[in-house]
C-alpha positions in Angstrom: 0.0 0.0 0.0 1.4 3.5 -0.9 2.2 6.0 1.9 -0.3 8.9 2.1 0.1 12.8 2.6 -2.6 14.9 3.7 -1.8 18.6 2.1 -3.9 21.7 3.2 -2.0 25.0 3.4 -2.4 28.5 3.6 1.1 29.6 2.5 1.5 27.7 -0.9 5.2 28.7 -1.3 6.7 25.5 -2.6 3.8 23.1 -2.1 3.4 22.1 -5.7 7.2 21.3 -6.2 6.8 19.5 -3.0 3.7 17.3 -3.9 5.2 16.5 -7.4 8.4 15.5 -5.3 6.0 12.9 -3.2 4.0 11.9 -6.1 7.3 10.8 -8.0 8.3 8.7 -4.9 4.6 7.2 -5.0 3.1 9.0 -2.4 -0.8 9.3 -2.7 -1.9 13.0 -2.2 -5.2 14.1 -0.6 -6.0 17.7 -0.1 -8.7 20.3 0.5 -10.2 23.6 -0.6 -7.9 25.9 -2.2 -4.9 23.4 -2.1 -6.5 20.9 -3.6 -7.3 23.4 -6.6 -3.8 24.5 -6.9 -2.5 20.9 -7.0 -4.9 20.0 -9.5 -4.3 22.7 -11.6 -0.5 21.7 -11.6 -1.2 18.2 -12.9 -0.8 16.7 -9.5 -3.0 13.6 -9.0 -4.9 14.5 -5.9 -7.9 13.3 -4.1 -10.3 15.6 -2.3 -10.8 14.9 1.6 -14.7 14.8 1.0 -14.1 11.9 -1.1 -12.3 10.0 1.6 -15.0 11.2 4.3 -17.6 10.5 2.3 -19.0 14.1 3.6 -19.0 17.3 2.2 -17.3 20.5 3.2 -19.9 22.3 5.2 -20.7 25.7 7.1 -18.7 27.6 4.4 -15.6 25.6 5.1 -15.8 25.6 8.7 -15.9 21.8 8.8 -13.8 19.9 6.2 -11.3 17.5 8.1 -13.1 17.0 11.1 -13.9 13.6 10.8 -12.8 10.0 12.0 -11.6 8.9 8.4 -9.2 11.8 8.8 -8.3 11.7 12.5 -8.3 7.9 12.8 -5.9 7.8 9.9 -3.6 10.2 11.6 -3.7 8.9 15.3 -3.7 5.3 14.8 -0.4 3.8 16.1 1.3 1.3 13.5 0.5 -1.7 15.9 -1.8 -4.4 15.2 -4.6 -3.5 17.6 -4.9 0.2 16.0 -4.2 -1.2 12.5 -7.2 -3.7 13.1 -9.3 -1.2 14.2 -8.8 0.9 11.1 -9.8 -1.9 9.0 -12.6 -2.6 10.6 -13.9 0.7 10.2 -12.4 1.2 6.6 -10.2 3.9 7.3 -6.7 4.0 5.9 -3.7 5.3 7.5 -2.3 8.9 6.8 1.5 9.0 7.0 1.9 12.7 6.4 0.6 15.7 7.4 1.4 19.2 5.7 -0.5 22.0 7.1 0.0 25.6 7.7 -2.6 27.8 9.4 -4.9 30.5 8.1 -3.2 34.2 7.9 -4.8 35.3 11.1 -2.2 37.8 12.0 -1.9 39.3 8.4 -5.7 39.5 8.9 -5.7 41.5 12.0 -2.8 44.0 10.7 -5.2 44.9 7.8 -6.5 48.5 8.2 -10.2 48.4 9.2 -10.1 44.6 9.9 -13.4 43.7 11.7 -14.0 41.3 14.6 -15.9 39.0 12.4 -13.0 39.0 9.9 -10.4 37.8 12.6 -12.9 35.5 13.7 -13.3 33.6 10.5 -9.7 33.5 10.1 -9.2 31.4 13.3 -8.1 27.7 12.0 -9.7 25.0 13.6 -9.1 22.0 11.2 -5.7 22.7 11.0 -4.2 23.0 14.3 -6.3 19.9 15.1 -4.6 17.7 12.3 -1.3 19.4 13.3 -1.4 18.5 16.8 -2.9 15.1 16.0 0.1 14.3 13.7 2.7 15.8 16.1 1.5 13.4 19.1 1.9 10.6 16.8 4.9 11.9 14.9 6.7 8.3 15.3 4.4 7.1 12.8 3.1 10.5 10.9 5.5 13.2 9.4 4.1 16.5 10.3 5.0 19.5 8.1 4.3 23.2 9.0 7.3 24.9 7.5 7.8 25.2 3.7 11.6 25.6 4.1 11.6 21.9 5.3 10.1 20.8 2.0 13.5 20.0 0.4 15.2 18.6 3.7 12.2 16.1 3.5 12.4 14.9 0.0 16.1 14.5 0.3 15.7 12.0 3.2 13.0 10.1 1.7 15.0 9.7 -1.5 18.1 8.9 0.2 16.7 6.4 2.7 12.9 5.7 1.7 11.6 7.0 5.1 12.1 10.0 7.8 14.8 9.1 10.6 13.7 9.5 14.1 15.6 12.8 15.0 14.2 14.4 11.9 10.7 13.4 13.0 11.1 14.5 16.4 12.3 17.9 15.1 9.2 18.3 12.9 6.9 17.6 15.7 8.6 20.2 17.9 8.4 22.6 15.1 4.4 21.7 15.0 3.7 22.4 18.1 5.5 25.6 18.5 3.7 26.5 15.2 0.1 26.0 17.0 1.3 27.4 20.0 2.3 30.8 18.6 -0.7 30.9 16.5 -3.1 30.5 19.9 -0.7 33.4 21.5 -1.6 35.7 18.7 -5.6 35.0 19.0 -5.2 35.3 22.8 -3.3 38.7 22.6 -5.6 39.9 20.0 -8.9 39.1 21.8 -7.1 40.5 25.1 -6.5 43.7 23.3 -10.3 43.9 22.8 -11.2 43.6 26.2 -8.5 45.9 27.4 -7.2 43.3 29.8 -3.6 44.3 30.8 -2.5 41.6 32.8 -4.3 38.4 31.9 -4.1 35.4 34.4 -2.2 33.5 31.7 0.3 35.3 29.6 1.2 34.1 26.2 3.9 35.6 24.6 4.6 34.4 21.2 8.1 35.1 19.4 9.7 34.6 16.2 13.6 34.4 16.2 15.3 37.1 14.3 18.7 36.1 14.4 20.8 34.3 16.7 23.7 36.5 18.4 27.4 35.7 18.3 27.2 35.8 21.9 25.2 37.5 24.6 26.3 40.3 27.2 29.6 38.4 27.4 31.4 35.9 25.3 30.7 32.9 27.3 26.7 33.6 27.1 24.8 32.6 24.1 21.8 34.8 22.9 19.3 35.1 20.2 16.7 38.2 19.1 13.0 37.5 19.1 10.2 39.6 17.3 7.0 39.5 19.4 4.0 38.0 17.4 1.7 41.3 17.1 4.6 43.7 17.3 3.9 46.5 14.6 6.7 48.8 15.5 10.1 48.9 17.8 13.4 47.8 17.2 12.7 44.3 16.1 11.3 46.1 12.8 14.4 48.0 12.1 15.8 47.4 8.4 19.8 47.2 8.8 21.3 48.9 5.8 24.9 48.2 6.7 27.5 46.7 8.8 28.1 43.6 11.0 25.4 41.5 12.8 23.9 43.4 15.7 25.4 41.9 19.1 23.4 41.5 22.2 24.6 44.7 23.8 24.0 46.4 20.5 20.4 45.8 20.5 20.0 46.6 24.3 21.9 50.0 23.9 20.0 50.7 20.3 16.8 50.3 22.4 17.9 52.8 25.1 18.7 55.3 22.1 15.6 54.8 20.2 13.5 55.2 23.3 15.1 58.6 24.4 15.6 60.1 21.0 11.9 60.0 20.3 11.1 62.1 23.5 12.0 65.2 21.0 9.9 67.0 18.5 12.8 69.2 17.3 16.2 67.7 15.5 17.9 65.7 18.1 20.5 63.3 18.7 21.3 61.1 21.4 24.5 58.9 21.8 24.3 56.1 24.4 27.0 54.0 26.1 26.0 51.0 28.3 22.2 52.1 28.0 23.0 55.5 29.5 23.2 58.7 27.6 26.5 60.2 27.4 25.3 63.1 24.9 21.9 64.4 24.3 20.9 67.4 22.4 18.7 69.0 20.1 19.6 72.1 17.5 18.6 74.2 14.9 19.1 71.1 12.5 20.5 67.1 13.0 24.2 68.5 12.4 23.9 71.3 15.2 22.1 68.5 17.4 25.0 65.9 16.6 27.7 68.3 17.2 26.3 69.4 20.7 25.6 65.8 21.6 28.8 64.4 20.6 30.8 67.3 22.4 29.1 67.0 25.5 31.1 64.1 26.4 33.7 62.8 23.3 35.4 60.6 25.5 32.3 58.5 26.4 30.9 58.7 23.0 33.8 56.5 21.3 32.1 53.2 20.4 28.4 54.4 20.9 25.1 54.5 19.7 24.0 57.0 18.0 20.0 57.8 17.5 18.8 60.6 15.2 14.8 61.7 15.0 15.3 63.0 11.6 16.7 61.6 8.1 20.3 61.8 8.0 21.6 64.3 5.6 25.3 64.6 4.2 26.6 67.0 6.6 25.4 64.8 9.5 26.9 61.9 8.0 30.4 63.2 7.4 30.5 64.3 11.1 29.1 60.9 12.4 31.4 58.8 10.1 34.6 60.4 11.8 34.6 58.7 15.1 34.5 55.0 15.9 30.7 54.3 16.7 28.9 51.0 16.7 25.5 52.0 15.6 23.5 54.5 13.8 19.8 54.4 14.0 17.5 56.8 12.0 14.2 57.1 10.6 15.8 57.5 7.1 19.2 58.4 5.3 19.5 60.6 2.1 21.1 58.4 -0.6 24.5 60.4 -0.6 24.6 60.4 3.1 24.1 56.8 3.3 26.9 56.3 0.9 29.0 58.1 3.2 28.3 55.9 6.2 28.4 52.8 4.4 32.1 53.3 3.3 32.6 52.3 7.1 32.0 48.6 6.6 31.6 47.5 10.2 29.3 50.4 11.0 25.9 49.1 11.5 23.2 51.4 10.0 19.4 50.9 11.1 16.6 52.3 9.5 13.5 52.5 11.8 10.4 55.1 11.7 10.3 57.3 15.2 6.5 55.7 16.0 5.7 56.3 19.7 5.9 53.3 21.8 2.9 51.2 22.6 2.5 47.9 24.5 3.8 46.4 27.4 7.2 46.3 28.9 8.4 42.8 29.9 11.7 42.0 32.0 12.6 38.4 33.0 13.6 37.2 36.3 14.7 33.5 36.7 11.6 31.7 36.6 9.3 34.3 35.8 8.5 37.6 34.1 7.6 41.2 35.1 5.1 43.0 33.0 4.3 46.8 33.2 3.1 49.5 31.1 5.5 51.7 29.2 6.6 54.6 30.8 5.0 57.1 28.5 4.1 59.8 30.8 4.7 63.2 29.3 5.6 66.2 31.3 2.4 68.4 32.1 3.3 71.9 32.7 -0.2 72.5 34.2 0.8 70.0 36.9 4.3 71.6 37.8 4.5 73.1 41.1 6.7 75.8 41.6 8.0 75.1 45.5 10.6 78.2 45.9 10.3 81.7 46.4 12.1 82.4 43.2 10.0 81.2 40.1 11.8 79.7 36.7 12.4 82.2 33.9 10.6 80.8 30.5 14.2 79.9 29.3 14.7 77.9 32.2 11.4 76.2 32.4 12.0 75.1 28.8 15.6 73.9 29.8 14.0 72.0 33.0 11.5 70.0 30.5 14.3 69.2 28.5 16.7 68.0 31.4 13.5 66.2 32.5 13.0 64.1 29.2 16.8 63.1 29.3 16.8 62.1 33.1 13.5 59.5 32.6 15.9 57.6 30.5 19.0 57.4 32.6 19.4 54.3 35.1 18.5 55.1 38.6 19.5 56.8 40.8 19.8 59.4 37.9 21.1 63.1 37.9 21.2 65.0 35.0 22.7 68.7 34.1 21.8 70.4 31.1 22.4 74.0 29.6 21.0 75.1 26.0 19.3 71.8 25.6 22.6 69.9 25.6 23.6 67.6 28.4 26.6 68.5 30.3 26.6 65.9 32.9 25.1 62.5 33.7 25.1 60.8 36.9 23.8 57.0 36.3 22.9 54.1 38.5 24.6 55.1 41.7 23.5 53.8 45.1 23.0 57.1 46.7 21.4 60.4 45.0 24.3 62.8 46.0 26.8 60.5 44.7 25.0 60.7 41.3 24.8 64.4 41.4 28.5 64.5 42.3 29.2 62.6 39.2 27.0 64.7 36.9 28.3 68.0 38.4 31.9 67.1 38.0 31.5 66.2 34.7 29.9 69.3 33.8 32.5 71.6 35.7 32.5 75.5 35.0 29.9 74.5 32.5 27.4 73.8 35.3 27.3 77.6 35.9 23.9 78.9 34.9 22.4 75.2 33.9 19.9 73.4 35.5 19.6 70.0 37.2 17.3 67.2 37.0 16.5 64.1 39.4 14.5 61.2 38.7 13.3 60.9 42.0 13.0 62.8 45.2 16.0 64.5 47.4 15.7 62.5 50.6 18.1 65.2 52.1 19.3 68.5 51.2 23.1 67.8 50.3 22.1 67.4 46.5 20.9 71.2 46.5 23.8 72.3 48.4 26.2 70.6 46.1 24.2 72.0 43.0 24.4 75.5 44.4 28.1 75.2 44.7 28.5 74.3 41.0 26.2 77.5 40.1 23.2 75.5 39.1 20.1 78.0 38.9 17.1 75.8 38.5 16.1 72.2 39.5 13.3 69.9 38.6 12.3 67.0 40.6 9.2 64.7 41.8 8.8 65.9 45.2 7.4 63.7 47.8 10.0 63.2 50.5 9.2 63.9 54.2 12.2 66.2 54.1 11.1 68.3 51.1 10.9 71.3 53.1 14.8 70.9 53.8 15.5 71.3 50.2 12.8 74.0 49.4 14.5 76.1 52.4 18.1 75.5 50.9 17.0 76.4 47.4 15.6 79.7 48.9 18.7 80.4 50.9 20.8 79.9 47.7 18.4 81.7 45.3 17.8 78.4 43.1 14.2 77.9 41.7 12.9 74.4 42.0 10.0 72.6 40.6 8.0 69.5 41.4 6.7 67.4 38.9 4.7 64.9 41.2 5.7 61.8 39.0 8.9 59.4 39.7 10.7 58.3 36.6 12.8 55.1 38.2 14.7 53.1 35.4 16.0 49.8 36.5 
């Protein structure tokens, strides 16, 4: 008796050639709907599933393969008891199931898609056949990925069957395929209900690439794209350079998130997830020069992010120092040519879309999930708590500094002037320590500058230090039981201080 393959695919890439290859090896082909029509037109000898079941497709195609003649043939072990039972019920074994699923993701990402459209693109028969075949993988070959077609044909030609190792690999792919599919449906329906934190979290991801290594050479790593992601770094198009490393991706994400805070031409330079240079300017070239000169030593080997299309002048400047990655919404043709001359410089193209969705961070054995920190600075909710009010220029500078400090690891202090970072104190165990780093880095430039803190001052010591360096205005959340001490110190020193009422810890 010849082997039988049931083929029913949404993605028809390579399916005709695969079916022809099976047919040439003596396999019988059975199929449904559109796949049947495709194979028939291509000259493949194919039998309709309805001819096997003796039952027509019903309910507009919702029920086609859900029948004992199909699932009995798939699930039967090749043992005497099962084979006798098949024979008793006039069911023939099915030895291969080639199925991939309705295009649910493609459907829900279309403009104007309705819930009804989405529902009709939830596959039922396909996942059922896949899971049945994967469960019985020792006796049934299950294929969900068209890239496996040549591998399977080669192995069948070489040995007349598929080995145990390949069968297990294909079964694993099959369960991942249906699991990923179900995760998309669950995420989509959860989004319709506005559910933020479901009782069961399903996170489907597709591998973009394996990294050369992780944070360190002794760690392995890979980069994945979330199932229903519509933006973010996984969607970036690489135009030049070596493959991204694990650390490149982490740093590029930090640069991308910060540069999107600004409406005017902006440049951000990141080292180890923290900004070492941030500036806005009259144009992109001006912004880059300001950001780079804020800390040229730390900028070496950094990640640059722009929020405008990179022009020729900016490209000439950015091409001079050694940098790892540049990320921008676009590049002028001549600018791209200049930057591509540095063959190892990774160039990423990614629209500057506002972030959406949830933020996830893994811990050993679990996952933390939270909303993205997208809260903008509300000038209406700012509270001037000192006798001296900030001037309009100082208030604008404080708003700039607040956007920057939001993206610095806690404890965080940032000193800025003229919409340019002068000093950054990141990730310190105490706040005055972070302030000391930022102010010492700014040095004499700090006179007339402003200071931002991501969380409240537990003591007045940060104000005292800021006054020594000539800071004229401070922005911080407020909320400490010792707020009045800091306010009194600002009044004594003639410093204006503004409370935001919002904390921006970044761990």
